[in-house]
C-alpha positions, -999 to 999 in steps of 0.1 A, spaced: 34 -61 517 24 -95 532 48 -116 552 51 -141 524 60 -113 499 87 -100 522 100 -136 527 101 -140 489 126 -111 486 151 -129 509 174 -154 492 169 -179 521 133 -183 513 128 -172 477 111 -197 454 102 -222 482 68 -239 480 43 -231 508 51 -264 525 88 -260 523 85 -224 534 67 -234 566 93 -261 572 121 -236 566 106 -212 591 105 -240 616 141 -249 608 151 -214 618 128 -212 648 112 -181 633 97 -156 657 81 -123 646 84 -92 667 75 -55 662 94 -25 675 86 13 675 109 38 658 140 44 679 139 10 697 173 -6 702 173 -42 688 210 -48 699 232 -26 719 270 -24 716 275 -48 746 250 -76 739 255 -106 716 228 -117 691 211 -150 697 192 -147 664 196 -128 632 168 -107 618 149 -104 586 130 -72 581 93 -77 572 83 -41 574 101 -8 580 138 -1 582 166 -11 605 200 7 609 233 -10 618 257 16 631 291 18 649 306 47 669 343 54 666 366 65 694 358 101 687 321 95 691 313 98 654 285 75 642 291 55 610 262 38 593 273 2 584 240 -9 568 205 3 562 183 -28 562 150 -27 544 122 -52 537 134 -86 527 169 -80 538 187 -96 568 211 -84 595 233 -100 621 239 -134 604 276 -136 610 274 -126 647 246 -151 653 263 -179 635 297 -174 652 281 -167 686 303 -137 690 297 -100 698 308 -69 681 305 -32 692 277 -24 668 242 -9 675 211 -22 657 181 1 659 147 7 644 148 37 621 110 34 616 83 13 631 95 -22 621 85 -58 621 114 -83 623 114 -120 619 141 -134 642 158 -165 629 181 -189 648 213 -206 636 213 -237 659 202 -261 631 228 -247 607 255 -259 631 242 -295 627 246 -319 597 217 -316 573 192 -344 577 168 -337 548 171 -323 513 155 -290 525 180 -288 554 208 -292 529 193 -265 506 190 -241 536 227 -247 546 237 -238 510 215 -208 508 228 -194 541 264 -199 530 257 -182 497 241 -153 514 272 -148 537 295 -150 507 275 -123 489 275 -102 520 313 -104 520 315 -92 485 292 -63 495 316 -54 523 345 -54 497 324 -29 477 320 -8 508 358 -8 514 363 3 479 340 33 485 355 43 518 391 40 505 386 69 480 404 100 491 378 127 483 341 130 490 334 133 453 353 101 446 334 83 473 301 95 459 310 84 423 320 49 436 288 47 457 265 59 429 282 34 405 274 6 429 238 18 433 233 20 395 248 -15 391 224 -29 418 194 -12 402 204 -23 367 198 13 356 216 47 356 186 59 375 181 47 411 168 56 445 192 59 474 176 43 505 185 70 531 184 108 536 214 131 534 223 125 571 222 88 565 243 91 533 269 112 552 271 86 579 273 57 554 302 75 536 319 86 568 319 123 558 305 157 570 270 164 560 276 200 548 307 188 528 285 161 513 259 186 502 286 207 485 301 177 467 266 167 455 260 202 442 293 202 424 288 168 408 254 180 395 268 212 381 296 192 364 270 170 347 281 138 364 248 133 381 213 148 384 191 143 414 159 153 432 157 143 468 166 106 469 162 100 431 195 100 413 206 95 377 243 88 369 256 103 337 293 96 338 305 66 317 316 36 337 338 5 334 332 -27 353 356 -16 380 336 15 386 362 40 373 353 69 350 365 67 314 
């Protein structure tokens, strides 16, 4: 995938003309950097001076609780961004951002977003950034709904309902392995495997590796009928 194709997946740059795209990259002071798998992009003690847009590979955003358990907050793939709120607010949070594969990241700065818009494109970029943050907040609400479920099977049903909604299909690909799924849901990996097996035997889902199909009926709220 080319850089422009990756940029076209991001709501900040989607649909811009080539001229506007170059101006938008200048507006954000864009700087591309590559990192090997396992490289730390942000440790738990350091603030972010820029937010990232993944051009190639995968980035993980994690947090470790007081018991030393790692929770996966986000799995960021091509065309997606991370660290926007921390960068915009100029604040730190005890999260770790790392390369889960060899990655290429476009770092984008927020300085011009803190200034009044001086051109129509500047105004459009302000609006797009605000819209992106609002949608991220809604996604976090979805995550809270998943984590608030009492049992692992209930968490999985809520998670798969969200995946199916995002894919626009009952069949979808989960973007991480079983260890990543366990970390994302905050559950034990062995218990997760047992719950997946039980859901498949009950006919609620079928799956092969990371390919899943949801069979249970759903309402808008994500509850079973």
